N, C-alpha and C positions, 0 to 999 in steps of 0.2 A: 875646524876649530870647535864647532859645537859638540863634536864627539868627545871632547875632553871632559865635558860635564854632563853629557846626555848620551853616553855610549849605548845604554840599553835601548832607549827609544830610537836611536839612529840605526841600530842593528835591526830592530823590528821593522823600521821603515824600509830598509833594504830587503829584508826577507819578504815582506808583503809585496813589494814591487816585483821581486824575482818570482814570486808565486803567482803573479798576475792579479793580485788584489789591489788594483789601482785606486779604488775608492778608499780602502783602508790606508794605503800609503799616503794618499792625498789628505785624508783627515789627520793623520799623524803629523804630516808636514805643516798643516795649518795650525795644529796645536803647538808646534815648536817654533813657529814664526816669531812670536814675541821675543823669544830668546835670541834668535838669529838677528833680529833688528837691534836688540839691545847691545849685543856683542860686536856687531859689524859696524855700528854707527859711531863708535867712540874710540879714538886713539888706535894704537897698534893692536892687532888681533892677539898677539901673545900677552900683552898687558891685560886685555879684557878676559882672556882665558884664565889668567891668574885671579882676576877680580871675581869671576864666576866660581872658581874653585874655593876662594875664600868665603864667598856668600853661601856656598853649600856646606861649609864647615870642613872641607877637606884639606885646607892649608891654614896654618897659623900665621905665616908670614909670606909676603909677596915680593920680596926684594928680587931685583933682576940685575944682570950685568949691564954696564954702560954700553951703548948710549941709551938703552931703555931704562925707564924708571918704573917702579911698580905702580899699580893703580892707586889713585887717591880715593878718598871716602865717597865722593860722588860717583866714581866709576864702579866701585863695589856696590853702592846702592842701586845703580842702574842695572847691573848684572843681577842683583837680587830681585829686582822688580820683574825682569824678563824671565827669570827662573820660576818665580811665583806664578806669573801669567801662563807659563807653559806647564804648570802643575808639577814641577820637579822638586820644589821645596815648599 
């Protein structure tokens, strides 16, 4: 789910790991951890992915099909905080 909003860093993490640069992959994983914690700790992952995309300015609206409801303002704020801590916005 993190790759929805951090596709570039996730690709770099996989590339570094595949190339045997475990320290680089570990450092990048640690940098992304605040985002992982923010998005995995609240509600449904699909809802939090929408919250993160809105926080990044990639979505104007976050409506979802029932039974899911789009993220509320607190969830968007949490996603924004995680993305800022990870250096993505």
